[in-house]
C-alpha positions in Angstrom: -17.0 13.3 -11.0 -18.8 9.5 -10.4 -14.8 8.6 -10.3 -14.1 9.9 -7.0 -16.9 8.1 -5.5 -16.3 4.3 -7.3 -11.8 5.3 -7.1 -13.7 5.6 -2.5 -15.8 3.1 -2.3 -13.5 0.3 -4.2 -10.9 2.0 -1.6 -12.8 1.2 0.8 -14.1 -2.8 -0.8 -10.8 -3.6 0.0 -9.2 -2.0 3.7 -13.2 -4.1 3.9 -12.1 -7.3 2.6 -8.8 -7.3 3.7 -9.8 -6.8 7.8 -12.0 -9.3 6.9 -10.0 -12.1 5.4 -6.7 -11.2 5.8 -4.9 -9.4 9.2 -7.0 -9.7 12.2 -6.8 -13.9 13.3 -7.8 -15.3 16.4 -4.8 -16.9 16.4 -1.2 -16.3 17.4 1.4 -19.1 16.5 4.2 -19.8 18.6 6.9 -22.7 19.3 7.3 -25.1 21.8 9.9 -27.2 23.1 9.8 -31.0 24.5 11.9 -33.1 24.5 14.8 -31.3 22.4 11.7 -31.4 19.5 9.8 -28.1 18.1 6.0 -28.3 17.8 3.8 -25.4 17.1 1.6 -24.3 19.2 -1.7 -22.4 18.5 -3.5 -20.5 21.0 -7.3 -18.2 20.5 -6.1 -14.3 22.2 -10.0 -14.8 23.0 -10.3 -17.9 24.2 -7.1 -19.0 25.3 -7.7 -22.2 24.4 -4.1 -23.9 23.2 -3.6 -26.8 20.4 -0.5 -28.3 19.6 0.6 -29.4 16.0 0.9 -32.9 15.5 2.0 -34.5 11.8 -0.4 -36.6 10.4 -2.9 -35.4 13.2 -3.0 -32.4 12.6 -4.1 -29.3 15.2 -4.9 -31.4 18.1 -7.2 -29.3 21.6 -4.2 -29.5 24.9 -6.3 -31.1 28.1 -5.0 -29.0 30.5 -5.8 -25.4 28.2 -8.7 -22.7 30.1 
């Protein structure tokens, strides 16, 4: 009788963990080509702010983003 309750609680816990930790990332990752080189860009889908990646420096905020 308690096994279905434990099973349902376990599934709900896994769904909750997946929804918080993995699925809804606030960033969309794109590539931008400049001078023949590809640069990764991440855009915050909530605020619209963008950042580009520079090896050795990390993610740098774009000055002309919203």
